[in-house]
TORBA-317078 format. One record per atom (N, C-alpha, C): residue in one letter; y, x, z. Coordinates in steps of 0.2 Angstrom, whole numbers, m for minus. Layout:
N
<aa: a; Y: Y; X: X; Z: Z>
...
END
This chain:
143
<aa: m; Y: m157; X: m260; Z: m120>
<aa: m; Y: m159; X: m256; Z: m114>
<aa: m; Y: m164; X: m251; Z: m116>
<aa: i; Y: m164; X: m245; Z: m112>
<aa: i; Y: m168; X: m240; Z: m114>
<aa: i; Y: m174; X: m239; Z: m108>
<aa: n; Y: m180; X: m239; Z: m111>
<aa: n; Y: m185; X: m238; Z: m106>
<aa: n; Y: m187; X: m231; Z: m105>
<aa: a; Y: m191; X: m229; Z: m100>
<aa: a; Y: m193; X: m222; Z: m99>
<aa: a; Y: m196; X: m219; Z: m104>
<aa: d; Y: m200; X: m222; Z: m109>
<aa: d; Y: m204; X: m219; Z: m114>
<aa: d; Y: m198; X: m217; Z: m119>
<aa: q; Y: m193; X: m221; Z: m121>
<aa: q; Y: m188; X: m219; Z: m125>
<aa: q; Y: m184; X: m213; Z: m123>
<aa: l; Y: m183; X: m213; Z: m116>
<aa: l; Y: m179; X: m207; Z: m113>
<aa: l; Y: m182; X: m201; Z: m114>
<aa: e; Y: m189; X: m201; Z: m113>
<aa: e; Y: m193; X: m194; Z: m114>
<aa: e; Y: m193; X: m192; Z: m121>
<aa: e; Y: m193; X: m197; Z: m126>
<aa: e; Y: m193; X: m195; Z: m133>
<aa: e; Y: m187; X: m192; Z: m135>
<aa: t; Y: m181; X: m195; Z: m133>
<aa: t; Y: m175; X: m192; Z: m135>
<aa: t; Y: m173; X: m186; Z: m131>
<aa: t; Y: m175; X: m184; Z: m125>
<aa: t; Y: m173; X: m178; Z: m122>
<aa: t; Y: m177; X: m172; Z: m125>
<aa: v; Y: m183; X: m173; Z: m127>
<aa: v; Y: m187; X: m167; Z: m130>
<aa: v; Y: m183; X: m164; Z: m136>
<aa: p; Y: m182; X: m168; Z: m141>
<aa: p; Y: m179; X: m165; Z: m147>
<aa: p; Y: m172; X: m162; Z: m145>
<aa: i; Y: m168; X: m165; Z: m141>
<aa: i; Y: m161; X: m163; Z: m139>
<aa: i; Y: m162; X: m156; Z: m135>
<aa: a; Y: m167; X: m156; Z: m131>
<aa: a; Y: m168; X: m149; Z: m127>
<aa: a; Y: m170; X: m144; Z: m132>
<aa: r; Y: m174; X: m145; Z: m137>
<aa: r; Y: m176; X: m140; Z: m142>
<aa: r; Y: m170; X: m138; Z: m146>
<aa: s; Y: m166; X: m143; Z: m148>
<aa: s; Y: m160; X: m141; Z: m153>
<aa: s; Y: m155; X: m137; Z: m149>
<aa: t; Y: m154; X: m139; Z: m142>
<aa: t; Y: m149; X: m136; Z: m138>
<aa: t; Y: m151; X: m128; Z: m137>
<aa: r; Y: m157; X: m126; Z: m137>
<aa: r; Y: m158; X: m119; Z: m136>
<aa: r; Y: m156; X: m115; Z: m142>
<aa: g; Y: m157; X: m118; Z: m148>
<aa: g; Y: m154; X: m114; Z: m154>
<aa: g; Y: m146; X: m114; Z: m154>
<aa: l; Y: m144; X: m120; Z: m152>
<aa: l; Y: m136; X: m120; Z: m152>
<aa: l; Y: m133; X: m115; Z: m147>
<aa: l; Y: m137; X: m115; Z: m141>
<aa: l; Y: m134; X: m110; Z: m136>
<aa: l; Y: m135; X: m103; Z: m138>
<aa: a; Y: m140; X: m101; Z: m142>
<aa: a; Y: m141; X: m94; Z: m144>
<aa: a; Y: m135; X: m93; Z: m150>
<aa: a; Y: m134; X: m98; Z: m154>
<aa: a; Y: m129; X: m97; Z: m159>
<aa: a; Y: m122; X: m97; Z: m156>
<aa: l; Y: m121; X: m101; Z: m151>
<aa: l; Y: m114; X: m100; Z: m147>
<aa: l; Y: m113; X: m94; Z: m144>
<aa: a; Y: m119; X: m91; Z: m141>
<aa: a; Y: m118; X: m84; Z: m138>
<aa: a; Y: m117; X: m79; Z: m143>
<aa: v; Y: m120; X: m79; Z: m149>
<aa: v; Y: m118; X: m74; Z: m154>
<aa: v; Y: m111; X: m75; Z: m157>
<aa: a; Y: m109; X: m81; Z: m158>
<aa: a; Y: m102; X: m82; Z: m160>
<aa: a; Y: m97; X: m80; Z: m155>
<aa: t; Y: m98; X: m81; Z: m149>
<aa: t; Y: m94; X: m79; Z: m143>
<aa: t; Y: m93; X: m71; Z: m143>
<aa: a; Y: m99; X: m68; Z: m144>
<aa: a; Y: m99; X: m60; Z: m144>
<aa: a; Y: m95; X: m58; Z: m150>
<aa: l; Y: m97; X: m61; Z: m156>
<aa: l; Y: m93; X: m58; Z: m162>
<aa: l; Y: m86; X: m60; Z: m161>
<aa: g; Y: m84; X: m66; Z: m159>
<aa: g; Y: m77; X: m68; Z: m158>
<aa: g; Y: m73; X: m63; Z: m153>
<aa: g; Y: m76; X: m61; Z: m148>
<aa: g; Y: m73; X: m56; Z: m143>
<aa: g; Y: m73; X: m49; Z: m146>
<aa: a; Y: m77; X: m47; Z: m150>
<aa: a; Y: m77; X: m41; Z: m153>
<aa: a; Y: m72; X: m41; Z: m159>
<aa: l; Y: m71; X: m46; Z: m162>
<aa: l; Y: m66; X: m46; Z: m168>
<aa: l; Y: m59; X: m49; Z: m166>
<aa: a; Y: m58; X: m51; Z: m160>
<aa: a; Y: m52; X: m53; Z: m158>
<aa: a; Y: m47; X: m47; Z: m157>
<aa: p; Y: m41; X: m48; Z: m159>
<aa: p; Y: m36; X: m43; Z: m159>
<aa: p; Y: m34; X: m41; Z: m152>
<aa: v; Y: m33; X: m34; Z: m151>
<aa: v; Y: m32; X: m32; Z: m144>
<aa: v; Y: m24; X: m33; Z: m143>
<aa: a; Y: m22; X: m36; Z: m138>
<aa: a; Y: m15; X: m37; Z: m136>
<aa: a; Y: m13; X: m31; Z: m133>
<aa: t; Y: m7; X: m28; Z: m135>
<aa: t; Y: m4; X: m23; Z: m132>
<aa: t; Y: 2; X: m25; Z: m127>
<aa: a; Y: 2; X: m22; Z: m121>
<aa: a; Y: 7; X: m25; Z: m116>
<aa: a; Y: 14; X: m22; Z: m118>
<aa: s; Y: 19; X: m26; Z: m119>
<aa: s; Y: 26; X: m23; Z: m120>
<aa: s; Y: 29; X: m22; Z: m113>
<aa: p; Y: 33; X: m17; Z: m113>
<aa: p; Y: 36; X: m15; Z: m106>
<aa: p; Y: 41; X: m20; Z: m104>
<aa: t; Y: 41; X: m21; Z: m98>
<aa: t; Y: 46; X: m26; Z: m95>
<aa: t; Y: 52; X: m23; Z: m93>
<aa: t; Y: 52; X: m16; Z: m94>
<aa: t; Y: 59; X: m13; Z: m93>
<aa: t; Y: 59; X: m8; Z: m99>
<aa: d; Y: 65; X: m8; Z: m102>
<aa: d; Y: 66; X: m4; Z: m108>
<aa: d; Y: 73; X: m2; Z: m108>
<aa: l; Y: 75; X: 4; Z: m106>
<aa: l; Y: 82; X: 6; Z: m104>
<aa: l; Y: 84; X: 12; Z: m108>
<aa: t; Y: 90; X: 13; Z: m110>
<aa: t; Y: 93; X: 19; Z: m113>
<aa: t; Y: 97; X: 21; Z: m107>
<aa: v; Y: 96; X: 28; Z: m105>
<aa: v; Y: 100; X: 31; Z: m100>
<aa: v; Y: 104; X: 37; Z: m103>
<aa: s; Y: 110; X: 37; Z: m101>
<aa: s; Y: 114; X: 42; Z: m104>
<aa: s; Y: 118; X: 45; Z: m97>
<aa: v; Y: 117; X: 52; Z: m96>
<aa: v; Y: 120; X: 55; Z: m91>
<aa: v; Y: 125; X: 60; Z: m93>
<aa: h; Y: 131; X: 60; Z: m90>
<aa: h; Y: 136; X: 64; Z: m92>
<aa: h; Y: 138; X: 69; Z: m86>
<aa: d; Y: 137; X: 75; Z: m86>
<aa: d; Y: 138; X: 80; Z: m81>
<aa: d; Y: 143; X: 85; Z: m84>
<aa: p; Y: 150; X: 85; Z: m82>
<aa: p; Y: 154; X: 89; Z: m85>
<aa: p; Y: 152; X: 97; Z: m84>
<aa: l; Y: 148; X: 98; Z: m79>
<aa: l; Y: 146; X: 105; Z: m78>
<aa: l; Y: 140; X: 107; Z: m83>
<aa: a; Y: 137; X: 102; Z: m86>
<aa: a; Y: 132; X: 103; Z: m91>
<aa: a; Y: 134; X: 104; Z: m98>
<aa: p; Y: 131; X: 107; Z: m102>
<aa: p; Y: 133; X: 108; Z: m109>
<aa: p; Y: 133; X: 102; Z: m114>
<aa: a; Y: 129; X: 97; Z: m112>
<aa: a; Y: 129; X: 91; Z: m116>
<aa: a; Y: 127; X: 85; Z: m112>
<aa: v; Y: 128; X: 79; Z: m115>
<aa: v; Y: 126; X: 73; Z: m112>
<aa: v; Y: 118; X: 72; Z: m113>
<aa: r; Y: 115; X: 70; Z: m108>
<aa: r; Y: 107; X: 69; Z: m108>
<aa: r; Y: 106; X: 62; Z: m109>
<aa: e; Y: 102; X: 60; Z: m114>
<aa: e; Y: 100; X: 53; Z: m116>
<aa: e; Y: 93; X: 52; Z: m116>
<aa: y; Y: 90; X: 47; Z: m113>
<aa: y; Y: 83; X: 46; Z: m112>
<aa: y; Y: 82; X: 39; Z: m114>
<aa: r; Y: 76; X: 37; Z: m116>
<aa: r; Y: 73; X: 31; Z: m116>
<aa: r; Y: 68; X: 30; Z: m111>
<aa: l; Y: 69; X: 25; Z: m107>
<aa: l; Y: 64; X: 24; Z: m101>
<aa: l; Y: 61; X: 17; Z: m102>
<aa: t; Y: 54; X: 17; Z: m102>
<aa: t; Y: 51; X: 11; Z: m101>
<aa: t; Y: 46; X: 11; Z: m95>
<aa: c; Y: 46; X: 5; Z: m92>
<aa: c; Y: 42; X: 4; Z: m86>
<aa: c; Y: 37; X: m2; Z: m87>
<aa: d; Y: 31; X: m1; Z: m84>
<aa: d; Y: 26; X: m6; Z: m85>
<aa: d; Y: 23; X: m8; Z: m92>
<aa: p; Y: 21; X: m3; Z: m96>
<aa: p; Y: 19; X: 4; Z: m93>
<aa: p; Y: 25; X: 9; Z: m94>
<aa: d; Y: 24; X: 14; Z: m89>
<aa: d; Y: 29; X: 19; Z: m89>
<aa: d; Y: 29; X: 24; Z: m95>
<aa: g; Y: 34; X: 26; Z: m97>
<aa: g; Y: 34; X: 30; Z: m103>
<aa: g; Y: 41; X: 31; Z: m106>
<aa: g; Y: 42; X: 33; Z: m112>
<aa: g; Y: 48; X: 34; Z: m116>
<aa: g; Y: 49; X: 41; Z: m116>
<aa: t; Y: 55; X: 43; Z: m118>
<aa: t; Y: 57; X: 50; Z: m118>
<aa: t; Y: 59; X: 54; Z: m112>
<aa: h; Y: 59; X: 50; Z: m107>
<aa: h; Y: 62; X: 52; Z: m100>
<aa: h; Y: 57; X: 58; Z: m98>
<aa: p; Y: 59; X: 63; Z: m95>
<aa: p; Y: 55; X: 69; Z: m93>
<aa: p; Y: 50; X: 67; Z: m87>
<aa: r; Y: 52; X: 62; Z: m83>
<aa: r; Y: 47; X: 60; Z: m77>
<aa: r; Y: 47; X: 52; Z: m77>
<aa: p; Y: 44; X: 49; Z: m82>
<aa: p; Y: 45; X: 42; Z: m82>
<aa: p; Y: 42; X: 38; Z: m76>
<aa: t; Y: 36; X: 41; Z: m73>
<aa: t; Y: 33; X: 37; Z: m67>
<aa: t; Y: 38; X: 38; Z: m61>
<aa: e; Y: 41; X: 43; Z: m60>
<aa: e; Y: 45; X: 44; Z: m54>
<aa: e; Y: 52; X: 40; Z: m55>
<aa: a; Y: 54; X: 40; Z: m61>
<aa: a; Y: 60; X: 36; Z: m63>
<aa: a; Y: 59; X: 28; Z: m62>
<aa: c; Y: 53; X: 26; Z: m64>
<aa: c; Y: 51; X: 19; Z: m64>
<aa: c; Y: 50; X: 17; Z: m57>
<aa: e; Y: 47; X: 21; Z: m53>
<aa: e; Y: 46; X: 20; Z: m46>
<aa: e; Y: 52; X: 19; Z: m42>
<aa: a; Y: 57; X: 23; Z: m44>
<aa: a; Y: 64; X: 22; Z: m40>
<aa: a; Y: 67; X: 16; Z: m42>
<aa: i; Y: 66; X: 14; Z: m49>
<aa: i; Y: 69; X: 7; Z: m51>
<aa: i; Y: 65; X: 1; Z: m47>
<aa: r; Y: 59; X: 2; Z: m46>
<aa: r; Y: 55; X: m3; Z: m43>
<aa: r; Y: 57; X: m4; Z: m36>
<aa: k; Y: 58; X: 2; Z: m33>
<aa: k; Y: 60; X: 2; Z: m25>
<aa: k; Y: 68; X: m1; Z: m25>
<aa: s; Y: 72; X: 0; Z: m29>
<aa: s; Y: 79; X: m2; Z: m29>
<aa: s; Y: 82; X: m5; Z: m35>
<aa: p; Y: 79; X: m11; Z: m37>
<aa: p; Y: 81; X: m14; Z: m43>
<aa: p; Y: 88; X: m16; Z: m43>
<aa: d; Y: 91; X: m18; Z: m37>
<aa: d; Y: 98; X: m20; Z: m37>
<aa: d; Y: 103; X: m15; Z: m38>
<aa: a; Y: 101; X: m8; Z: m38>
<aa: a; Y: 106; X: m3; Z: m39>
<aa: a; Y: 109; X: m3; Z: m45>
<aa: v; Y: 106; X: m7; Z: m50>
<aa: v; Y: 110; X: m8; Z: m56>
<aa: v; Y: 116; X: m12; Z: m56>
<aa: k; Y: 117; X: m16; Z: m50>
<aa: k; Y: 123; X: m20; Z: m49>
<aa: k; Y: 128; X: m16; Z: m46>
<aa: p; Y: 134; X: m17; Z: m48>
<aa: p; Y: 139; X: m13; Z: m44>
<aa: p; Y: 140; X: m16; Z: m37>
<aa: p; Y: 143; X: m12; Z: m33>
<aa: p; Y: 145; X: m15; Z: m26>
<aa: p; Y: 150; X: m20; Z: m27>
<aa: p; Y: 149; X: m25; Z: m22>
<aa: p; Y: 154; X: m31; Z: m22>
<aa: p; Y: 161; X: m28; Z: m21>
<aa: p; Y: 166; X: m31; Z: m23>
<aa: p; Y: 173; X: m29; Z: m22>
<aa: p; Y: 175; X: m29; Z: m14>
<aa: t; Y: 171; X: m33; Z: m10>
<aa: t; Y: 172; X: m33; Z: m3>
<aa: t; Y: 168; X: m28; Z: 1>
<aa: a; Y: 164; X: m24; Z: m3>
<aa: a; Y: 160; X: m19; Z: 1>
<aa: a; Y: 165; X: m13; Z: 4>
<aa: n; Y: 162; X: m11; Z: 10>
<aa: n; Y: 166; X: m6; Z: 14>
<aa: n; Y: 164; X: 1; Z: 12>
<aa: c; Y: 167; X: 4; Z: 7>
<aa: c; Y: 165; X: 10; Z: 5>
<aa: c; Y: 171; X: 15; Z: 7>
<aa: y; Y: 168; X: 21; Z: 9>
<aa: y; Y: 174; X: 26; Z: 10>
<aa: y; Y: 175; X: 30; Z: 4>
<aa: d; Y: 181; X: 32; Z: 4>
<aa: d; Y: 183; X: 36; Z: m2>
<aa: d; Y: 181; X: 44; Z: m1>
<aa: r; Y: 177; X: 46; Z: m5>
<aa: r; Y: 175; X: 53; Z: m5>
<aa: r; Y: 171; X: 54; Z: m12>
<aa: v; Y: 173; X: 59; Z: m16>
<aa: v; Y: 170; X: 60; Z: m22>
<aa: v; Y: 164; X: 65; Z: m21>
<aa: f; Y: 158; X: 62; Z: m23>
<aa: f; Y: 152; X: 66; Z: m21>
<aa: f; Y: 150; X: 71; Z: m27>
<aa: g; Y: 153; X: 69; Z: m33>
<aa: g; Y: 152; X: 73; Z: m39>
<aa: g; Y: 155; X: 70; Z: m45>
<aa: p; Y: 156; X: 74; Z: m50>
<aa: p; Y: 159; X: 72; Z: m56>
<aa: p; Y: 154; X: 68; Z: m61>
<aa: q; Y: 148; X: 68; Z: m60>
<aa: q; Y: 143; X: 65; Z: m64>
<aa: q; Y: 144; X: 57; Z: m65>
<aa: r; Y: 142; X: 55; Z: m71>
<aa: r; Y: 143; X: 48; Z: m73>
<aa: r; Y: 136; X: 46; Z: m77>
<aa: a; Y: 134; X: 40; Z: m77>
<aa: a; Y: 129; X: 38; Z: m81>
<aa: a; Y: 130; X: 31; Z: m83>
<aa: k; Y: 126; X: 29; Z: m89>
<aa: k; Y: 126; X: 23; Z: m91>
<aa: k; Y: 119; X: 21; Z: m92>
<aa: v; Y: 118; X: 14; Z: m91>
<aa: v; Y: 111; X: 12; Z: m92>
<aa: v; Y: 112; X: 5; Z: m95>
<aa: s; Y: 108; X: 4; Z: m101>
<aa: s; Y: 108; X: m2; Z: m104>
<aa: s; Y: 101; X: m4; Z: m107>
<aa: g; Y: 100; X: m10; Z: m108>
<aa: g; Y: 94; X: m12; Z: m111>
<aa: g; Y: 91; X: m18; Z: m107>
<aa: v; Y: 84; X: m18; Z: m106>
<aa: v; Y: 81; X: m23; Z: m102>
<aa: v; Y: 78; X: m21; Z: m96>
<aa: l; Y: 80; X: m24; Z: m90>
<aa: l; Y: 77; X: m22; Z: m84>
<aa: l; Y: 73; X: m28; Z: m81>
<aa: s; Y: 67; X: m27; Z: m80>
<aa: s; Y: 62; X: m32; Z: m78>
<aa: s; Y: 63; X: m39; Z: m81>
<aa: g; Y: 64; X: m38; Z: m88>
<aa: g; Y: 65; X: m44; Z: m92>
<aa: g; Y: 72; X: m46; Z: m93>
<aa: v; Y: 77; X: m43; Z: m90>
<aa: v; Y: 84; X: m46; Z: m90>
<aa: v; Y: 88; X: m41; Z: m93>
<aa: e; Y: 92; X: m43; Z: m98>
<aa: e; Y: 97; X: m38; Z: m101>
<aa: e; Y: 102; X: m36; Z: m96>
<aa: v; Y: 103; X: m29; Z: m96>
<aa: v; Y: 108; X: m26; Z: m92>
<aa: v; Y: 112; X: m21; Z: m95>
<aa: a; Y: 118; X: m19; Z: m93>
<aa: a; Y: 122; X: m14; Z: m95>
<aa: a; Y: 126; X: m12; Z: m89>
<aa: s; Y: 126; X: m6; Z: m86>
<aa: s; Y: 129; X: m4; Z: m80>
<aa: s; Y: 131; X: 3; Z: m81>
<aa: t; Y: 136; X: 5; Z: m77>
<aa: t; Y: 139; X: 12; Z: m76>
<aa: t; Y: 138; X: 14; Z: m69>
<aa: f; Y: 137; X: 20; Z: m68>
<aa: f; Y: 136; X: 23; Z: m62>
<aa: f; Y: 140; X: 29; Z: m61>
<aa: s; Y: 143; X: 31; Z: m55>
<aa: s; Y: 147; X: 36; Z: m54>
<aa: s; Y: 146; X: 38; Z: m47>
<aa: r; Y: 150; X: 44; Z: m45>
<aa: r; Y: 149; X: 46; Z: m38>
<aa: r; Y: 156; X: 46; Z: m35>
<aa: v; Y: 160; X: 41; Z: m36>
<aa: v; Y: 167; X: 41; Z: m34>
<aa: v; Y: 168; X: 39; Z: m27>
<aa: n; Y: 163; X: 36; Z: m23>
<aa: n; Y: 164; X: 33; Z: m16>
<aa: n; Y: 157; X: 32; Z: m13>
<aa: s; Y: 157; X: 31; Z: m7>
<aa: s; Y: 151; X: 30; Z: m4>
<aa: s; Y: 146; X: 25; Z: m6>
<aa: c; Y: 149; X: 19; Z: m9>
<aa: c; Y: 144; X: 14; Z: m11>
<aa: c; Y: 141; X: 16; Z: m18>
<aa: e; Y: 145; X: 19; Z: m22>
<aa: e; Y: 143; X: 22; Z: m29>
<aa: e; Y: 138; X: 27; Z: m28>
<aa: e; Y: 139; X: 31; Z: m23>
<aa: e; Y: 134; X: 37; Z: m21>
<aa: e; Y: 128; X: 34; Z: m19>
<aa: d; Y: 128; X: 29; Z: m15>
<aa: d; Y: 121; X: 25; Z: m13>
<aa: d; Y: 117; X: 23; Z: m19>
<aa: r; Y: 121; X: 20; Z: m24>
<aa: r; Y: 117; X: 18; Z: m30>
<aa: r; Y: 115; X: 24; Z: m34>
<aa: w; Y: 119; X: 29; Z: m34>
<aa: w; Y: 117; X: 35; Z: m38>
<aa: w; Y: 110; X: 38; Z: m35>
<aa: q; Y: 110; X: 39; Z: m28>
<aa: q; Y: 105; X: 42; Z: m25>
<aa: q; Y: 98; X: 37; Z: m25>
<aa: a; Y: 99; X: 31; Z: m25>
<aa: a; Y: 94; X: 26; Z: m26>
<aa: a; Y: 90; X: 27; Z: m32>
<aa: w; Y: 93; X: 29; Z: m37>
<aa: w; Y: 91; X: 30; Z: m44>
<aa: w; Y: 91; X: 37; Z: m46>
<aa: l; Y: 91; X: 42; Z: m42>
<aa: l; Y: 91; X: 49; Z: m43>
<aa: l; Y: 86; X: 51; Z: m48>
<aa: p; Y: 80; X: 49; Z: m48>
<aa: p; Y: 75; X: 51; Z: m53>
<aa: p; Y: 76; X: 49; Z: m60>
<aa: v; Y: 80; X: 43; Z: m60>
<aa: v; Y: 82; X: 40; Z: m67>
<aa: v; Y: 86; X: 45; Z: m71>
<aa: w; Y: 90; X: 49; Z: m67>
<aa: w; Y: 95; X: 53; Z: m71>
<aa: w; Y: 92; X: 60; Z: m73>
<aa: g; Y: 85; X: 60; Z: m72>
<aa: g; Y: 82; X: 66; Z: m75>
<aa: g; Y: 82; X: 72; Z: m72>
END
């Protein structure tokens, strides 16, 4: 059994040694934080975008990354914002969709890569009203 005299004797040396330990721990933590490698965020979206316009001289191709926004796209922030607003535009319309036949333009596009962490490969065209809705939702993506 411990009496009060023994308790006081044991707490004084522990308190003194704790001060030194806390100071050493603070220094080690500061050095550890300074020496720790900096983590770089990898984009959650990394796409290759190819746009074919028969009226243009060549196919345009871009790399687009989002979160952080970048790549070779001329306006990555606007393109990524369009993707964030309409991520489902990457999916083709269901076969039962009620689309009216009207060609809105000869342009076509392909998108492949990773979209919000999911592998995708999709084509876009302007051959009917449903496809045109998809095209317009991602208009900034086409550059």
